[in-house]
N, CA, C and O atoms as CSV, one atom per row, in Angstrom:
chain,resi,resn,atom,element,x,y,z
A,1,MET,N,N,106.963,136.651,155.248
A,1,MET,CA,C,106.096,137.588,154.532
A,1,MET,C,C,106.533,139.013,154.871
A,1,MET,O,O,106.652,139.375,156.041
A,2,ASN,N,N,106.764,139.798,153.855
A,2,ASN,CA,C,107.237,141.162,154.023
A,2,ASN,C,C,106.036,142.106,154.190
A,2,ASN,O,O,105.218,142.248,153.281
A,3,LEU,N,N,105.940,142.754,155.372
A,3,LEU,CA,C,104.869,143.726,155.646
A,3,LEU,C,C,105.484,144.983,156.269
A,3,LEU,O,O,105.575,145.081,157.493
A,4,PRO,N,N,105.904,145.938,155.448
A,4,PRO,CA,C,106.497,147.152,155.996
A,4,PRO,C,C,105.559,147.861,156.980
A,4,PRO,O,O,104.369,148.029,156.712
A,5,GLU,N,N,106.112,148.267,158.113
A,5,GLU,CA,C,105.341,148.918,159.174
A,5,GLU,C,C,104.856,150.316,158.779
A,5,GLU,O,O,103.871,150.807,159.331
A,6,ASN,N,N,105.541,150.961,157.827
A,6,ASN,CA,C,105.194,152.347,157.473
A,6,ASN,C,C,104.035,152.439,156.487
A,6,ASN,O,O,103.652,153.539,156.088
A,7,LEU,N,N,103.473,151.301,156.088
A,7,LEU,CA,C,102.367,151.303,155.140
A,7,LEU,C,C,101.054,150.984,155.842
A,7,LEU,O,O,101.034,150.452,156.952
A,8,LYS,N,N,99.958,151.322,155.169
A,8,LYS,CA,C,98.622,150.900,155.601
A,8,LYS,C,C,98.149,149.861,154.596
A,8,LYS,O,O,98.639,149.811,153.467
A,9,TYR,N,N,97.193,149.029,155.010
A,9,TYR,CA,C,96.753,147.912,154.183
A,9,TYR,C,C,95.232,147.857,154.131
A,9,TYR,O,O,94.549,148.268,155.069
A,10,SER,N,N,94.706,147.336,153.005
A,10,SER,CA,C,93.261,147.149,152.893
A,10,SER,C,C,92.940,145.669,153.054
A,10,SER,O,O,93.808,144.808,152.909
A,11,LYS,N,N,91.684,145.396,153.355
A,11,LYS,CA,C,91.244,144.005,153.462
A,11,LYS,C,C,91.264,143.315,152.099
A,11,LYS,O,O,91.194,142.089,152.018
A,12,ASP,N,N,91.362,144.110,151.025
A,12,ASP,CA,C,91.415,143.571,149.665
A,12,ASP,C,C,92.851,143.346,149.193
A,12,ASP,O,O,93.076,143.049,148.019
A,13,HIS,N,N,93.824,143.484,150.096
A,13,HIS,CA,C,95.238,143.174,149.844
A,13,HIS,C,C,95.984,144.224,149.038
A,13,HIS,O,O,96.953,143.914,148.346
A,14,GLU,N,N,95.527,145.472,149.131
A,14,GLU,CA,C,96.303,146.577,148.588
A,14,GLU,C,C,97.057,147.241,149.734
A,14,GLU,O,O,96.619,147.205,150.884
A,15,TRP,N,N,98.194,147.844,149.406
A,15,TRP,CA,C,98.919,148.657,150.382
A,15,TRP,C,C,98.891,150.099,149.896
A,15,TRP,O,O,98.665,150.373,148.718
A,16,ILE,N,N,99.126,151.017,150.836
A,16,ILE,CA,C,99.145,152.441,150.509
A,16,ILE,C,C,100.263,153.113,151.290
A,16,ILE,O,O,100.425,152.892,152.490
A,17,ARG,N,N,101.037,153.943,150.580
A,17,ARG,CA,C,102.083,154.755,151.204
A,17,ARG,C,C,101.749,156.209,150.916
A,17,ARG,O,O,101.663,156.618,149.758
A,18,VAL,N,N,101.561,156.983,151.970
A,18,VAL,CA,C,101.140,158.375,151.831
A,18,VAL,C,C,102.356,159.291,151.874
A,18,VAL,O,O,103.189,159.207,152.776
A,19,GLU,N,N,102.438,160.169,150.878
A,19,GLU,CA,C,103.477,161.203,150.821
A,19,GLU,C,C,102.771,162.531,150.583
A,19,GLU,O,O,102.432,162.869,149.449
A,20,GLY,N,N,102.551,163.284,151.667
A,20,GLY,CA,C,101.788,164.528,151.566
A,20,GLY,C,C,100.335,164.199,151.283
A,20,GLY,O,O,99.693,163.484,152.053
A,21,ASP,N,N,99.808,164.726,150.163
A,21,ASP,CA,C,98.415,164.432,149.807
A,21,ASP,C,C,98.328,163.450,148.633
A,21,ASP,O,O,97.293,163.330,147.978
A,22,VAL,N,N,99.446,162.751,148.384
A,22,VAL,CA,C,99.490,161.751,147.314
A,22,VAL,C,C,99.757,160.381,147.926
A,22,VAL,O,O,100.555,160.242,148.853
A,23,ALA,N,N,99.075,159.373,147.389
A,23,ALA,CA,C,99.260,158.007,147.874
A,23,ALA,C,C,99.785,157.128,146.750
A,23,ALA,O,O,99.287,157.165,145.625
A,24,TYR,N,N,100.800,156.340,147.075
A,24,TYR,CA,C,101.247,155.271,146.184
A,24,TYR,C,C,100.465,154.030,146.590
A,24,TYR,O,O,100.310,153.756,147.780
A,25,VAL,N,N,99.969,153.271,145.604
A,25,VAL,CA,C,99.162,152.090,145.884
A,25,VAL,C,C,99.700,150.909,145.076
A,25,VAL,O,O,100.076,151.046,143.912
A,26,GLY,N,N,99.725,149.753,145.728
A,26,GLY,CA,C,100.120,148.518,145.053
A,26,GLY,C,C,99.441,147.348,145.730
A,26,GLY,O,O,98.574,147.535,146.583
A,27,ILE,N,N,99.834,146.131,145.350
A,27,ILE,CA,C,99.297,144.955,146.030
A,27,ILE,C,C,100.351,144.397,146.970
A,27,ILE,O,O,101.551,144.569,146.755
A,28,THR,N,N,99.891,143.738,148.000
A,28,THR,CA,C,100.794,143.247,149.038
A,28,THR,C,C,101.622,142.059,148.561
A,28,THR,O,O,101.308,141.408,147.565
A,29,ASP,N,N,102.680,141.806,149.305
A,29,ASP,CA,C,103.531,140.644,149.061
A,29,ASP,C,C,102.687,139.369,149.113
A,29,ASP,O,O,102.869,138.463,148.300
A,30,PHE,N,N,101.764,139.306,150.076
A,30,PHE,CA,C,100.872,138.149,150.203
A,30,PHE,C,C,100.034,137.990,148.929
A,30,PHE,O,O,99.922,136.888,148.392
A,31,ALA,N,N,99.446,139.092,148.448
A,31,ALA,CA,C,98.584,139.030,147.258
A,31,ALA,C,C,99.356,138.565,146.032
A,31,ALA,O,O,98.883,137.712,145.282
A,32,GLN,N,N,100.553,139.132,145.827
A,32,GLN,CA,C,101.314,138.733,144.639
A,32,GLN,C,C,101.732,137.275,144.715
A,32,GLN,O,O,101.800,136.595,143.691
A,33,SER,N,N,102.017,136.778,145.937
A,33,SER,CA,C,102.419,135.375,146.054
A,33,SER,C,C,101.232,134.438,145.804
A,33,SER,O,O,101.404,133.344,145.265
A,34,GLU,N,N,100.027,134.870,146.197
A,34,GLU,CA,C,98.821,134.079,145.944
A,34,GLU,C,C,98.473,134.061,144.455
A,34,GLU,O,O,98.022,133.041,143.935
A,35,LEU,N,N,98.681,135.189,143.768
A,35,LEU,CA,C,98.344,135.286,142.354
A,35,LEU,C,C,99.332,134.526,141.472
A,35,LEU,O,O,98.946,133.958,140.451
A,36,GLY,N,N,100.589,134.516,141.862
A,36,GLY,CA,C,101.615,133.917,141.012
A,36,GLY,C,C,102.194,134.954,140.069
A,36,GLY,O,O,102.102,136.154,140.325
A,37,ASP,N,N,102.786,134.497,138.984
A,37,ASP,CA,C,103.496,135.385,138.067
A,37,ASP,C,C,102.553,136.379,137.395
A,37,ASP,O,O,101.648,135.996,136.654
A,38,ILE,N,N,102.784,137.669,137.670
A,38,ILE,CA,C,101.990,138.751,137.075
A,38,ILE,C,C,102.494,138.974,135.646
A,38,ILE,O,O,103.687,139.178,135.422
A,39,VAL,N,N,101.566,138.931,134.683
A,39,VAL,CA,C,101.952,139.098,133.280
A,39,VAL,C,C,101.425,140.398,132.671
A,39,VAL,O,O,101.866,140.800,131.594
A,40,TYR,N,N,100.473,141.066,133.360
A,40,TYR,CA,C,99.904,142.291,132.797
A,40,TYR,C,C,99.199,143.072,133.894
A,40,TYR,O,O,98.532,142.493,134.752
A,41,VAL,N,N,99.351,144.390,133.860
A,41,VAL,CA,C,98.626,145.277,134.767
A,41,VAL,C,C,97.814,146.231,133.903
A,41,VAL,O,O,98.363,146.897,133.024
A,42,ASP,N,N,96.502,146.300,134.150
A,42,ASP,CA,C,95.611,147.132,133.350
A,42,ASP,C,C,94.932,148.155,134.250
A,42,ASP,O,O,94.179,147.801,135.157
A,43,VAL,N,N,95.208,149.428,133.988
A,43,VAL,CA,C,94.570,150.511,134.731
A,43,VAL,C,C,94.011,151.500,133.714
A,43,VAL,O,O,94.757,152.093,132.935
A,44,ASP,N,N,92.685,151.673,133.730
A,44,ASP,CA,C,92.058,152.600,132.786
A,44,ASP,C,C,91.414,153.784,133.504
A,44,ASP,O,O,90.520,154.437,132.966
A,45,THR,N,N,91.878,154.052,134.722
A,45,THR,CA,C,91.262,155.108,135.534
A,45,THR,C,C,92.167,156.333,135.709
A,45,THR,O,O,91.853,157.204,136.521
A,46,VAL,N,N,93.277,156.423,134.975
A,46,VAL,CA,C,94.159,157.590,135.104
A,46,VAL,C,C,93.371,158.849,134.747
A,46,VAL,O,O,92.646,158.879,133.752
A,47,ASP,N,N,93.521,159.881,135.567
A,47,ASP,CA,C,92.808,161.164,135.447
A,47,ASP,C,C,91.332,161.060,135.805
A,47,ASP,O,O,90.562,161.978,135.522
A,48,LYS,N,N,90.930,159.962,136.417
A,48,LYS,CA,C,89.528,159.799,136.815
A,48,LYS,C,C,89.401,159.813,138.338
A,48,LYS,O,O,90.312,159.419,139.066
A,49,GLN,N,N,88.243,160.280,138.786
A,49,GLN,CA,C,87.886,160.298,140.199
A,49,GLN,C,C,87.369,158.917,140.580
A,49,GLN,O,O,86.524,158.357,139.882
A,50,ILE,N,N,87.870,158.363,141.684
A,50,ILE,CA,C,87.371,157.070,142.157
A,50,ILE,C,C,87.055,157.173,143.646
A,50,ILE,O,O,87.635,157.991,144.360
A,51,ALA,N,N,86.143,156.345,144.097
A,51,ALA,CA,C,85.768,156.315,145.507
A,51,ALA,C,C,86.524,155.194,146.212
A,51,ALA,O,O,87.002,154.253,145.580
A,52,GLN,N,N,86.622,155.315,147.532
A,52,GLN,CA,C,87.247,154.262,148.325
A,52,GLN,C,C,86.551,152.934,148.012
A,52,GLN,O,O,85.323,152.870,147.944
A,53,ASN,N,N,87.329,151.899,147.827
A,53,ASN,CA,C,86.879,150.530,147.521
A,53,ASN,C,C,86.407,150.320,146.084
A,53,ASN,O,O,85.996,149.212,145.739
A,54,ASP,N,N,86.455,151.354,145.233
A,54,ASP,CA,C,86.140,151.179,143.813
A,54,ASP,C,C,87.272,150.417,143.119
A,54,ASP,O,O,88.426,150.479,143.543
A,55,VAL,N,N,86.927,149.704,142.055
A,55,VAL,CA,C,87.939,149.038,141.233
A,55,VAL,C,C,88.647,150.100,140.385
A,55,VAL,O,O,87.995,150.886,139.698
A,56,PHE,N,N,89.985,150.119,140.437
A,56,PHE,CA,C,90.727,151.077,139.618
A,56,PHE,C,C,91.514,150.393,138.501
A,56,PHE,O,O,92.110,151.066,137.661
A,57,GLY,N,N,91.519,149.059,138.487
A,57,GLY,CA,C,92.237,148.332,137.448
A,57,GLY,C,C,92.254,146.853,137.775
A,57,GLY,O,O,91.554,146.386,138.675
A,58,THR,N,N,93.077,146.117,137.017
A,58,THR,CA,C,93.220,144.681,137.249
A,58,THR,C,C,94.685,144.278,137.114
A,58,THR,O,O,95.475,144.946,136.447
A,59,VAL,N,N,95.021,143.174,137.762
A,59,VAL,CA,C,96.305,142.525,137.521
A,59,VAL,C,C,96.001,141.153,136.946
A,59,VAL,O,O,95.112,140.442,137.414
A,60,GLU,N,N,96.757,140.802,135.924
A,60,GLU,CA,C,96.561,139.517,135.269
A,60,GLU,C,C,97.768,138.632,135.565
A,60,GLU,O,O,98.913,138.989,135.288
A,61,ALA,N,N,97.476,137.479,136.129
A,61,ALA,CA,C,98.510,136.483,136.371
A,61,ALA,C,C,98.325,135.372,135.341
A,61,ALA,O,O,97.385,135.403,134.546
A,62,VAL,N,N,99.223,134.396,135.360
A,62,VAL,CA,C,99.167,133.330,134.361
A,62,VAL,C,C,97.803,132.642,134.352
A,62,VAL,O,O,97.283,132.320,133.284
A,63,LYS,N,N,97.215,132.411,135.538
A,63,LYS,CA,C,95.976,131.637,135.599
A,63,LYS,C,C,94.743,132.416,136.025
A,63,LYS,O,O,93.655,131.842,136.079
A,64,THR,N,N,94.873,133.711,136.333
A,64,THR,CA,C,93.717,134.441,136.850
A,64,THR,C,C,93.856,135.944,136.611
A,64,THR,O,O,94.946,136.451,136.348
A,65,VAL,N,N,92.737,136.634,136.707
A,65,VAL,CA,C,92.713,138.096,136.673
A,65,VAL,C,C,92.070,138.557,137.974
A,65,VAL,O,O,91.046,138.015,138.390
A,66,SER,N,N,92.665,139.551,138.614
A,66,SER,CA,C,92.165,140.024,139.894
A,66,SER,C,C,91.933,141.533,139.848
A,66,SER,O,O,92.764,142.286,139.341
A,67,ASP,N,N,90.780,141.964,140.391
A,67,ASP,CA,C,90.490,143.395,140.471
A,67,ASP,C,C,91.386,144.072,141.493
A,67,ASP,O,O,91.816,143.462,142.472
A,68,LEU,N,N,91.659,145.350,141.242
A,68,LEU,CA,C,92.398,146.198,142.173
A,68,LEU,C,C,91.419,147.204,142.762
A,68,LEU,O,O,90.701,147.881,142.026
A,69,PHE,N,N,91.389,147.301,144.095
A,69,PHE,CA,C,90.442,148.180,144.785
A,69,PHE,C,C,91.189,149.339,145.432
A,69,PHE,O,O,92.225,149.144,146.068
A,70,SER,N,N,90.661,150.534,145.267
A,70,SER,CA,C,91.315,151.717,145.823
A,70,SER,C,C,91.124,151.804,147.334
A,70,SER,O,O,89.996,151.742,147.823
A,71,PRO,N,N,92.225,151.949,148.077
A,71,PRO,CA,C,92.097,152.074,149.532
A,71,PRO,C,C,91.555,153.440,149.981
A,71,PRO,O,O,91.120,153.591,151.122
A,72,VAL,N,N,91.584,154.433,149.081
A,72,VAL,CA,C,91.085,155.780,149.402
A,72,VAL,C,C,90.373,156.382,148.199
A,72,VAL,O,O,90.563,155.949,147.063
A,73,SER,N,N,89.551,157.386,148.472
A,73,SER,CA,C,88.919,158.158,147.403
A,73,SER,C,C,89.901,159.195,146.886
A,73,SER,O,O,90.728,159.718,147.633
A,74,GLY,N,N,89.798,159.483,145.594
A,74,GLY,CA,C,90.661,160.510,145.022
A,74,GLY,C,C,90.739,160.392,143.518
A,74,GLY,O,O,89.950,159.686,142.890
A,75,THR,N,N,91.708,161.100,142.948
A,75,THR,CA,C,91.926,161.082,141.510
A,75,THR,C,C,93.186,160.284,141.210
A,75,THR,O,O,94.239,160.523,141.801
A,76,VAL,N,N,93.070,159.335,140.287
A,76,VAL,CA,C,94.240,158.555,139.877
A,76,VAL,C,C,95.131,159.468,139.032
A,76,VAL,O,O,94.740,159.917,137.955
A,77,LEU,N,N,96.326,159.731,139.540
A,77,LEU,CA,C,97.234,160.660,138.880
A,77,LEU,C,C,98.119,159.999,137.839
A,77,LEU,O,O,98.421,160.580,136.796
A,78,GLU,N,N,98.530,158.769,138.141
A,78,GLU,CA,C,99.577,158.170,137.313
A,78,GLU,C,C,99.587,156.661,137.473
A,78,GLU,O,O,99.325,156.132,138.553
A,79,LEU,N,N,99.892,155.980,136.383
A,79,LEU,CA,C,100.157,154.546,136.382
A,79,LEU,C,C,101.678,154.385,136.328
A,79,LEU,O,O,102.353,155.112,135.599
A,80,ASN,N,N,102.206,153.454,137.082
A,80,ASN,CA,C,103.636,153.171,137.063
A,80,ASN,C,C,104.017,152.658,135.672
A,80,ASN,O,O,103.701,151.521,135.321
A,81,GLU,N,N,104.692,153.490,134.884
A,81,GLU,CA,C,105.017,153.150,133.496
A,81,GLU,C,C,105.969,151.964,133.390
A,81,GLU,O,O,105.992,151.287,132.362
A,82,LYS,N,N,106.753,151.699,134.434
A,82,LYS,CA,C,107.679,150.561,134.402
A,82,LYS,C,C,106.929,149.236,134.234
A,82,LYS,O,O,107.486,148.258,133.734
A,83,LEU,N,N,105.656,149.213,134.657
A,83,LEU,CA,C,104.890,147.966,134.612
A,83,LEU,C,C,104.492,147.568,133.191
A,83,LEU,O,O,104.183,146.402,132.943
A,84,ASP,N,N,104.496,148.526,132.253
A,84,ASP,CA,C,104.186,148.187,130.853
A,84,ASP,C,C,105.179,147.159,130.329
A,84,ASP,O,O,104.785,146.148,129.748
A,85,ALA,N,N,106.454,147.417,130.532
A,85,ALA,CA,C,107.498,146.523,130.032
A,85,ALA,C,C,107.837,145.410,131.022
A,85,ALA,O,O,108.306,144.343,130.625
A,86,SER,N,N,107.599,145.661,132.310
A,86,SER,CA,C,108.015,144.708,133.346
A,86,SER,C,C,106.949,144.503,134.417
A,86,SER,O,O,107.151,144.901,135.564
A,87,PRO,N,N,105.808,143.885,134.065
A,87,PRO,CA,C,104.755,143.680,135.075
A,87,PRO,C,C,105.223,142.792,136.229
A,87,PRO,O,O,104.631,142.816,137.308
A,88,GLU,N,N,106.277,142.011,136.009
A,88,GLU,CA,C,106.795,141.138,137.060
A,88,GLU,C,C,107.392,141.910,138.239
A,88,GLU,O,O,107.686,141.314,139.275
A,89,LEU,N,N,107.576,143.229,138.098
A,89,LEU,CA,C,108.023,144.047,139.237
A,89,LEU,C,C,107.027,143.957,140.395
A,89,LEU,O,O,107.411,144.091,141.557
A,90,VAL,N,N,105.751,143.731,140.080
A,90,VAL,CA,C,104.743,143.563,141.131
A,90,VAL,C,C,105.085,142.337,141.987
A,90,VAL,O,O,104.820,142.321,143.189
A,91,ASN,N,N,105.673,141.315,141.362
A,91,ASN,CA,C,106.101,140.120,142.099
A,91,ASN,C,C,107.424,140.346,142.825
A,91,ASN,O,O,107.547,140.029,144.008
A,92,SER,N,N,108.405,140.890,142.124
A,92,SER,CA,C,109.758,140.952,142.676
A,92,SER,C,C,109.958,142.094,143.674
A,92,SER,O,O,110.806,141.990,144.559
A,93,ASP,N,N,109.195,143.174,143.547
A,93,ASP,CA,C,109.382,144.342,144.418
A,93,ASP,C,C,108.035,145.021,144.677
A,93,ASP,O,O,107.841,146.175,144.295
A,94,PRO,N,N,107.085,144.298,145.336
A,94,PRO,CA,C,105.720,144.827,145.450
A,94,PRO,C,C,105.621,146.170,146.182
A,94,PRO,O,O,104.703,146.945,145.912
A,95,TYR,N,N,106.546,146.458,147.101
A,95,TYR,CA,C,106.467,147.700,147.873
A,95,TYR,C,C,107.400,148.790,147.349
A,95,TYR,O,O,107.425,149.898,147.884
A,96,GLY,N,N,108.163,148.479,146.307
A,96,GLY,CA,C,109.098,149.449,145.739
A,96,GLY,C,C,108.723,149.760,144.304
A,96,GLY,O,O,107.722,150.426,144.039
A,97,ASP,N,N,109.552,149.262,143.362
A,97,ASP,CA,C,109.322,149.531,141.942
A,97,ASP,C,C,108.031,148.911,141.408
A,97,ASP,O,O,107.608,149.225,140.296
A,98,GLY,N,N,107.406,148.038,142.189
A,98,GLY,CA,C,106.171,147.389,141.750
A,98,GLY,C,C,104.899,148.125,142.151
A,98,GLY,O,O,103.808,147.566,142.043
A,99,TRP,N,N,105.020,149.390,142.618
A,99,TRP,CA,C,103.798,150.158,142.909
A,99,TRP,C,C,102.987,150.270,141.619
A,99,TRP,O,O,103.535,150.192,140.520
A,100,ILE,N,N,101.674,150.455,141.769
A,100,ILE,CA,C,100.812,150.416,140.578
A,100,ILE,C,C,100.310,151.803,140.176
A,100,ILE,O,O,100.455,152.197,139.018
A,101,VAL,N,N,99.719,152.551,141.118
A,101,VAL,CA,C,99.215,153.894,140.785
A,101,VAL,C,C,99.550,154.888,141.886
A,101,VAL,O,O,99.837,154.528,143.027
A,102,LYS,N,N,99.502,156.173,141.486
A,102,LYS,CA,C,99.528,157.287,142.437
A,102,LYS,C,C,98.135,157.900,142.432
A,102,LYS,O,O,97.531,158.098,141.378
A,103,ILE,N,N,97.638,158.197,143.627
A,103,ILE,CA,C,96.301,158.776,143.774
A,103,ILE,C,C,96.388,160.062,144.598
A,103,ILE,O,O,97.050,160.095,145.636
A,104,ALA,N,N,95.722,161.113,144.135
A,104,ALA,CA,C,95.587,162.339,144.933
A,104,ALA,C,C,94.491,162.069,145.958
A,104,ALA,O,O,93.338,161.837,145.593
A,105,ILE,N,N,94.844,162.100,147.221
A,105,ILE,CA,C,93.904,161.749,148.285
A,105,ILE,C,C,92.851,162.849,148.447
A,105,ILE,O,O,93.181,164.026,148.594
A,106,GLU,N,N,91.597,162.447,148.419
A,106,GLU,CA,C,90.485,163.384,148.561
A,106,GLU,C,C,90.111,163.581,150.030
A,106,GLU,O,O,89.827,164.703,150.452
A,107,ASP,N,N,90.108,162.498,150.811
A,107,ASP,CA,C,89.647,162.547,152.199
A,107,ASP,C,C,90.613,161.747,153.082
A,107,ASP,O,O,90.512,160.523,153.176
A,108,ALA,N,N,91.536,162.443,153.717
A,108,ALA,CA,C,92.573,161.773,154.513
A,108,ALA,C,C,91.993,160.973,155.683
A,108,ALA,O,O,92.650,160.064,156.191
A,109,SER,N,N,90.778,161.296,156.112
A,109,SER,CA,C,90.183,160.555,157.231
A,109,SER,C,C,89.928,159.091,156.860
A,109,SER,O,O,89.821,158.242,157.744
A,110,GLU,N,N,89.829,158.788,155.554
A,110,GLU,CA,C,89.627,157.402,155.126
A,110,GLU,C,C,90.809,156.511,155.501
A,110,GLU,O,O,90.657,155.297,155.638
A,111,LEU,N,N,91.979,157.114,155.667
A,111,LEU,CA,C,93.167,156.334,156.033
A,111,LEU,C,C,92.982,155.620,157.373
A,111,LEU,O,O,93.584,154.574,157.619
A,112,GLU,N,N,92.147,156.194,158.229
A,112,GLU,CA,C,91.915,155.617,159.559
A,112,GLU,C,C,91.203,154.275,159.491
A,112,GLU,O,O,91.285,153.484,160.431
A,113,SER,N,N,90.500,154.007,158.383
A,113,SER,CA,C,89.775,152.739,158.262
A,113,SER,C,C,90.669,151.605,157.745
A,113,SER,O,O,90.237,150.455,157.676
A,114,LEU,N,N,91.895,151.928,157.387
A,114,LEU,CA,C,92.808,150.917,156.847
A,114,LEU,C,C,93.531,150.177,157.968
A,114,LEU,O,O,93.514,150.600,159.124
A,115,LEU,N,N,94.165,149.068,157.606
A,115,LEU,CA,C,94.810,148.193,158.589
A,115,LEU,C,C,96.287,148.540,158.774
A,115,LEU,O,O,96.963,148.972,157.840
A,116,SER,N,N,96.766,148.341,159.996
A,116,SER,CA,C,98.199,148.433,160.256
A,116,SER,C,C,98.845,147.143,159.754
A,116,SER,O,O,98.141,146.202,159.385
A,117,ALA,N,N,100.168,147.093,159.738
A,117,ALA,CA,C,100.879,145.879,159.329
A,117,ALA,C,C,100.482,144.716,160.234
A,117,ALA,O,O,100.278,143.601,159.755
A,118,ALA,N,N,100.372,144.968,161.538
A,118,ALA,CA,C,100.011,143.902,162.491
A,118,ALA,C,C,98.589,143.397,162.241
A,118,ALA,O,O,98.339,142.192,162.277
A,119,ASP,N,N,97.653,144.326,161.987
A,119,ASP,CA,C,96.267,143.936,161.717
A,119,ASP,C,C,96.159,143.148,160.410
A,119,ASP,O,O,95.422,142.165,160.325
A,120,TYR,N,N,96.906,143.593,159.393
A,120,TYR,CA,C,96.873,142.880,158.111
A,120,TYR,C,C,97.489,141.489,158.251
A,120,TYR,O,O,96.989,140.521,157.678
A,121,SER,N,N,98.562,141.399,159.005
A,121,SER,CA,C,99.206,140.104,159.253
A,121,SER,C,C,98.221,139.134,159.897
A,121,SER,O,O,98.173,137.954,159.549
A,122,GLU,N,N,97.443,139.646,160.834
A,122,GLU,CA,C,96.419,138.814,161.505
A,122,GLU,C,C,95.340,138.391,160.495
A,122,GLU,O,O,94.879,137.250,160.518
A,123,LEU,N,N,94.942,139.315,159.612
A,123,LEU,CA,C,93.918,139.027,158.606
A,123,LEU,C,C,94.340,137.865,157.693
A,123,LEU,O,O,93.521,137.011,157.350
A,124,ILE,N,N,95.609,137.840,157.308
A,124,ILE,CA,C,96.081,136.798,156.377
A,124,ILE,C,C,96.631,135.589,157.100
A,124,ILE,O,O,97.101,134.643,156.467
A,125,GLY,N,N,96.575,135.610,158.439
A,125,GLY,CA,C,96.993,134.453,159.213
A,125,GLY,C,C,98.484,134.225,159.272
A,125,GLY,O,O,98.945,133.086,159.344
A,126,GLN,N,N,99.240,135.313,159.242
A,126,GLN,CA,C,100.717,135.215,159.288
A,126,GLN,C,C,101.240,135.472,160.689
A,126,GLN,O,O,102.450,135.431,160.914
């Protein structure tokens, strides 16, 4: 199971990579493997303010639809446009080209409530 040490993780299986005051958010390798083949990513919160743990979109796999929860409060700046044509990037490269949204971080102190790679690994039993 791939769990990059430089990322933070939520109990809802999202990862976050912080660059300045902007966060890239996606779902973990564990989450994508549990969901199976991702066929569609739906985010209708671009340019909207969301709170930590709010739903910002969904990922649709062949057999299920799963909500996406924001690891931090802020404004959704952008949806990864590559996912329109290639939602399977969430499966093949969850921490790279498979990122889902960029969020302008409102309260950096919320990052402290997120899990380290080791803590997330323990949560999923890896």
